[in-house]
LUMLUMVO-717326 format. One record per residue (C-alpha): residue number from 0; residue in three letters; x, y, z. Coordinates in nm, 3 decimals. Layout:
BEGIN
(NUM,ala,(X,Y,Z))
...
This chain:
BEGIN
(0,met,(0.009,-0.070,0.009))
(1,thr,(0.125,0.354,-0.091))
(2,ile,(0.103,0.621,0.154))
(3,thr,(-0.104,0.814,-0.116))
(4,ser,(-0.365,0.492,-0.164))
(5,val,(-0.452,0.545,0.263))
(6,leu,(-0.718,0.783,0.190))
(7,pro,(-0.972,0.805,-0.104))
(8,ala,(-0.877,1.134,-0.318))
(9,ser,(-1.224,1.322,-0.169))
(10,thr,(-1.128,1.299,0.173))
(11,his,(-1.220,1.645,0.302))
(12,val,(-1.260,1.843,0.623))
(13,gly,(-1.531,1.792,0.852))
(14,pro,(-1.628,1.933,1.142))
(15,val,(-1.385,2.138,1.381))
(16,his,(-1.445,2.138,1.787))
(17,leu,(-1.378,2.364,1.978))
(18,asn,(-1.372,2.445,2.383))
(19,val,(-1.504,2.717,2.458))
(20,arg,(-1.518,2.919,2.795))
(21,asp,(-1.832,3.149,2.707))
(22,leu,(-2.079,2.831,2.514))
(23,asn,(-2.384,3.074,2.380))
(24,gly,(-2.181,3.375,2.353))
(25,thr,(-1.928,3.194,2.138))
(26,ala,(-2.222,3.047,1.955))
(27,ala,(-2.392,3.360,1.903))
(28,phe,(-2.034,3.565,1.736))
(29,tyr,(-2.066,3.230,1.470))
(30,ala,(-2.377,3.259,1.387))
(31,thr,(-2.395,3.609,1.333))
(32,leu,(-2.067,3.589,1.157))
(33,leu,(-2.131,3.317,0.943))
(34,gly,(-2.528,3.291,0.929))
(35,leu,(-2.493,2.944,1.064))
(36,ser,(-2.739,2.789,1.236))
(37,ala,(-2.775,2.556,1.597))
(38,thr,(-2.903,2.205,1.593))
(39,thr,(-3.045,1.988,1.781))
(40,gln,(-2.814,1.763,1.972))
(41,ala,(-2.849,1.399,1.954))
(42,asp,(-2.774,1.382,2.340))
(43,pro,(-3.107,1.620,2.468))
(44,thr,(-2.820,1.607,2.787))
(45,gln,(-2.579,1.747,2.641))
(46,ala,(-2.779,2.053,2.572))
(47,asp,(-2.602,2.340,2.817))
(48,thr,(-2.309,2.214,2.728))
(49,asp,(-2.257,2.183,2.346))
(50,ile,(-2.386,2.322,2.063))
(51,thr,(-2.356,2.277,1.667))
(52,leu,(-2.344,2.517,1.459))
(53,ala,(-2.449,2.404,1.082))
(54,ala,(-2.480,2.599,0.728))
(55,gln,(-2.788,2.495,0.568))
(56,gly,(-2.803,2.135,0.752))
(57,ala,(-2.458,2.039,0.707))
(58,pro,(-2.234,2.059,1.121))
(59,leu,(-1.908,2.289,1.034))
(60,leu,(-1.859,2.382,1.395))
(61,his,(-1.895,2.192,1.757))
(62,leu,(-1.873,2.400,2.080))
(63,his,(-1.807,2.264,2.423))
(64,ala,(-1.839,2.441,2.717))
(65,thr,(-1.511,2.463,2.926))
(66,pro,(-1.570,2.800,3.154))
(67,asp,(-1.313,2.681,3.393))
(68,leu,(-1.001,2.632,3.117))
(69,pro,(-0.795,2.889,3.081))
(70,arg,(-0.734,3.094,2.777))
(71,ala,(-0.485,2.899,2.508))
(72,pro,(-0.118,3.130,2.507))
(73,val,(-0.053,3.211,2.148))
(74,ser,(0.280,3.000,2.156))
(75,arg,(0.014,2.696,2.261))
(76,pro,(0.032,2.400,1.978))
(77,gly,(-0.358,2.398,1.863))
(78,leu,(-0.578,2.582,1.611))
(79,tyr,(-0.375,2.860,1.393))
(80,his,(-0.723,2.906,1.198))
(81,thr,(-1.069,2.736,1.089))
(82,ala,(-1.137,2.856,0.765))
(83,phe,(-1.494,2.866,0.618))
(84,leu,(-1.526,2.794,0.227))
(85,leu,(-1.824,2.987,0.029))
(86,pro,(-1.881,2.825,-0.268))
(87,thr,(-1.861,3.147,-0.508))
(88,arg,(-1.644,3.456,-0.538))
(89,ala,(-2.022,3.646,-0.474))
(90,asp,(-2.058,3.429,-0.178))
(91,leu,(-1.774,3.608,-0.040))
(92,gly,(-1.831,3.971,-0.154))
(93,arg,(-2.196,3.940,0.029))
(94,trp,(-1.999,3.830,0.326))
(95,leu,(-1.757,4.098,0.313))
(96,ala,(-2.049,4.331,0.284))
(97,his,(-2.186,4.201,0.601))
(98,ala,(-1.867,4.168,0.808))
(99,ala,(-1.823,4.521,0.728))
(100,arg,(-2.158,4.615,0.823))
(101,leu,(-2.047,4.428,1.171))
(102,gly,(-1.765,4.685,1.212))
(103,leu,(-1.524,4.372,1.211))
(104,arg,(-1.160,4.432,1.177))
(105,ile,(-1.040,4.200,0.924))
(106,gly,(-0.701,4.108,0.768))
(107,ser,(-0.710,4.016,0.439))
(108,gly,(-0.453,3.734,0.130))
(109,asp,(-0.455,3.705,-0.164))
(110,his,(-0.336,3.367,-0.229))
(111,leu,(-0.377,3.314,-0.580))
(112,val,(-0.544,2.982,-0.555))
(113,ser,(-0.813,3.175,-0.345))
(114,glu,(-0.942,3.527,-0.170))
(115,ala,(-0.950,3.531,0.199))
(116,phe,(-1.020,3.710,0.503))
(117,tyr,(-0.921,3.674,0.815))
(118,leu,(-1.022,3.783,1.197))
(119,ser,(-1.074,3.615,1.572))
(120,asp,(-1.349,3.491,1.734))
(121,pro,(-1.440,3.671,2.111))
(122,glu,(-1.183,3.339,2.265))
(123,gly,(-0.899,3.463,2.028))
(124,asn,(-0.959,3.106,1.772))
(125,gly,(-0.833,3.240,1.445))
(126,ile,(-1.091,3.235,1.132))
(127,glu,(-1.050,3.251,0.793))
(128,val,(-1.331,3.328,0.534))
(129,tyr,(-1.230,3.236,0.174))
(130,ala,(-1.330,3.166,-0.201))
(131,asp,(-1.130,2.980,-0.424))
(132,arg,(-1.043,3.031,-0.765))
(133,pro,(-1.106,2.818,-1.025))
(134,arg,(-0.893,2.526,-1.033))
(135,asp,(-0.800,2.539,-1.419))
(136,thr,(-0.620,2.858,-1.297))
(137,trp,(-0.421,2.721,-1.034))
(138,thr,(-0.037,2.698,-1.140))
(139,trp,(0.186,2.393,-1.061))
(140,arg,(0.520,2.292,-1.053))
(141,gly,(0.730,1.998,-0.908))
(142,gly,(0.425,1.874,-0.752))
(143,gln,(0.397,2.215,-0.558))
(144,val,(0.102,2.423,-0.583))
(145,gln,(0.192,2.824,-0.633))
(146,met,(0.057,3.022,-0.341))
(147,asp,(0.124,3.368,-0.182))
(148,thr,(0.003,3.624,0.007))
(149,lys,(-0.060,3.947,-0.229))
(150,ala,(-0.343,4.257,-0.139))
(151,val,(-0.679,4.118,-0.182))
(152,asp,(-0.877,4.356,-0.456))
(153,ala,(-1.180,4.378,-0.205))
(154,ala,(-1.359,4.629,-0.401))
(155,ala,(-1.363,4.376,-0.730))
(156,val,(-1.530,4.091,-0.406))
(157,leu,(-1.778,4.320,-0.391))
(158,ala,(-1.864,4.393,-0.741))
(159,ala,(-1.896,4.008,-0.808))
(160,ala,(-2.187,4.020,-0.537))
(161,gly,(-2.348,4.311,-0.738))
(162,ile,(-2.211,4.543,-0.413))
(163,asp,(-2.114,4.926,-0.457))
(164,pro,(-1.793,4.918,-0.271))
(165,ala,(-1.866,5.248,-0.188))
(166,thr,(-2.179,5.254,-0.006))
(167,leu,(-2.227,4.916,0.029))
(168,asp,(-2.582,4.957,-0.100))
(169,gly,(-2.711,4.586,-0.217))
(170,ala,(-2.612,4.461,0.048))
(171,val,(-2.806,4.213,0.236))
(172,ala,(-2.871,3.994,0.501))
(173,phe,(-2.572,3.700,0.515))
(174,thr,(-2.685,3.319,0.569))
(175,ala,(-2.399,3.076,0.502))
(176,pro,(-2.518,2.915,0.106))
(177,gln,(-2.602,2.571,0.029))
(178,gly,(-2.224,2.428,0.005))
(179,thr,(-2.063,2.622,0.276))
(180,thr,(-1.803,2.378,0.444))
(181,val,(-1.481,2.427,0.622))
(182,gly,(-1.216,2.398,0.349))
(183,his,(-0.887,2.387,0.564))
(184,val,(-0.807,2.404,0.926))
(185,his,(-0.491,2.519,0.976))
(186,leu,(-0.286,2.435,1.333))
(187,lys,(0.005,2.531,1.506))
(188,val,(0.286,2.261,1.598))
(189,gly,(0.622,2.300,1.718))
(190,ser,(0.829,2.159,1.388))
(191,ala,(0.624,2.217,1.062))
(192,ala,(0.868,1.979,0.884))
(193,gln,(0.781,1.664,1.166))
(194,ala,(0.434,1.750,1.113))
(195,ala,(0.426,1.756,0.788))
(196,gln,(0.601,1.375,0.782))
(197,trp,(0.304,1.292,1.048))
(198,tyr,(0.015,1.407,0.866))
(199,arg,(0.161,1.243,0.496))
(200,asp,(0.280,0.906,0.666))
(201,thr,(-0.035,0.831,0.911))
(202,leu,(-0.316,0.990,0.678))
(203,gly,(-0.211,1.000,0.344))
(204,leu,(-0.221,1.375,0.274))
(205,asp,(0.072,1.511,-0.010))
(206,val,(0.249,1.812,0.086))
(207,val,(0.152,2.011,-0.176))
(208,ala,(0.370,2.342,0.009))
(209,asp,(0.681,2.320,0.156))
(210,leu,(0.759,2.707,0.278))
(211,gly,(0.980,2.539,0.586))
(212,ser,(0.850,2.715,0.862))
(213,ala,(0.503,2.564,0.746))
(214,ala,(0.383,2.310,0.532))
(215,phe,(0.087,2.312,0.319))
(216,leu,(-0.067,1.936,0.256))
(217,ser,(-0.385,1.806,0.075))
(218,trp,(-0.563,1.481,-0.044))
(219,gly,(-0.696,1.503,-0.436))
(220,gly,(-0.504,1.772,-0.563))
(221,tyr,(-0.652,2.038,-0.390))
(222,his,(-0.397,2.382,-0.231))
(223,his,(-0.424,2.210,0.101))
(224,his,(-0.670,2.075,0.371))
(225,val,(-0.421,2.114,0.617))
(226,gly,(-0.179,2.376,0.728))
(227,leu,(0.042,2.355,0.933))
(228,asn,(0.341,2.629,1.098))
(229,glu,(0.542,2.672,1.373))
(230,trp,(0.552,3.060,1.329))
(231,his,(0.419,3.133,1.730))
(232,ser,(0.482,2.748,1.861))
(233,ala,(0.847,2.668,1.758))
(234,gly,(0.988,2.419,1.942))
(235,gln,(0.683,2.371,2.231))
(236,pro,(0.585,1.984,2.270))
(237,ala,(0.234,1.869,2.328))
(238,pro,(0.062,2.075,2.619))
(239,thr,(0.023,1.861,2.936))
(240,ala,(-0.283,2.084,3.066))
(241,pro,(-0.585,2.125,2.912))
(242,ala,(-0.688,2.460,2.803))
(243,ala,(-0.968,2.623,2.588))
(244,gly,(-0.922,2.609,2.196))
(245,leu,(-0.891,2.334,1.980))
(246,ser,(-1.060,1.999,2.088))
(247,gly,(-1.026,1.807,1.755))
(248,val,(-1.073,1.828,1.406))
(249,thr,(-1.269,1.569,1.175))
(250,phe,(-1.196,1.428,0.809))
(251,his,(-1.465,1.286,0.631))
(252,thr,(-1.408,0.994,0.405))
(253,pro,(-1.593,0.735,0.193))
(254,asp,(-1.358,0.473,0.268))
(255,leu,(-1.201,0.402,0.607))
(256,gly,(-1.046,0.013,0.454))
(257,ala,(-0.713,0.154,0.392))
(258,leu,(-0.668,0.406,0.687))
(259,arg,(-0.776,0.117,0.889))
(260,ala,(-0.537,-0.117,0.781))
(261,his,(-0.252,0.090,0.781))
(262,leu,(-0.317,0.200,1.114))
(263,ala,(-0.338,-0.175,1.232))
(264,gly,(-0.139,-0.247,1.562))
(265,arg,(-0.069,0.126,1.692))
(266,ala,(-0.174,0.138,2.005))
(267,asp,(-0.268,0.500,1.983))
(268,val,(-0.547,0.420,1.750))
(269,gln,(-0.869,0.424,1.873))
(270,asp,(-1.137,0.244,1.660))
(271,ala,(-1.484,0.311,1.686))
(272,gly,(-1.602,0.142,1.399))
(273,asp,(-1.754,0.458,1.129))
(274,his,(-1.450,0.653,1.248))
(275,leu,(-1.113,0.637,1.375))
(276,thr,(-0.941,0.867,1.629))
(277,leu,(-0.588,0.981,1.722))
(278,ser,(-0.331,1.293,1.811))
(279,asp,(-0.090,1.429,1.651))
(280,pro,(0.245,1.428,1.842))
(281,trp,(0.127,1.827,1.954))
(282,gly,(-0.219,1.660,2.099))
(283,asn,(-0.402,1.795,1.851))
(284,arg,(-0.673,1.527,1.825))
(285,val,(-0.739,1.410,1.471))
(286,thr,(-1.078,1.197,1.377))
(287,val,(-1.112,1.036,1.006))
(288,ala,(-1.527,0.904,0.981))
(289,his,(-1.677,0.734,0.714))
(290,ser,(-1.952,0.953,0.560))
(291,arg,(-2.071,0.922,0.199))
(292,ile,(-1.979,1.256,0.090))
(293,gln,(-2.257,1.409,-0.099))
(294,glu,(-2.423,1.391,0.223))
(295,asp,(-2.166,1.672,0.389))
């Protein structure tokens, strides 16, 4: 079995799990920011401790109340950002006008393969909201996708949605459209090189961009499903005490068979039948769950 055959090319990111100090406040922030809706908990006893936020019924974020945990320091390995992928540039324009009307301070980056905007939630968890450029416009050289960080033409993004950049005329209340997903998750680790090797060797991800202090990996020729960086966390080991922030990330796949065989005998793998769970060397919990891709 080759490493790249461990998981099918259609494997992608599912919900991100966060431990939060203020459950209702954080849920309200994401619901307002992205137009997400809270879903009914399968277990009624979790109603006061857990909230799942979804886009048109597709779960994107699981929040778990941990009011007694400290806020994670910037240097702690964990979440760098959750990246919410909107289906079109026009959707991104509608969201940008919505964010402007909320008075949010946001950063931006034109990455050649995508246009992205950045901010943080009230508890310091990073957020990216982005739209991809068409795949046939991406440039690949030697198996590496060409990415950069340039200024986003925000006026053009707004115009794609029919919104006047000067007045925001044409802006409407934003609701996450059908097809909104978590496009990728970006993690803080102690060593980008070691982390890239772990994710490649364990989950069969391809390293599609290596920047030294950061690495980007994907299945199926995407620009990245997983980002890894050591910008704030170089040399840090796995945390020994709990803190608010990332609880785990889920990947969805139509077939667990090859991964189960690949990980057979590893004591750090929990096999629940329809999903496998393990942690990377910095304590970031990873779950790979079987699901029919069209339902995600």
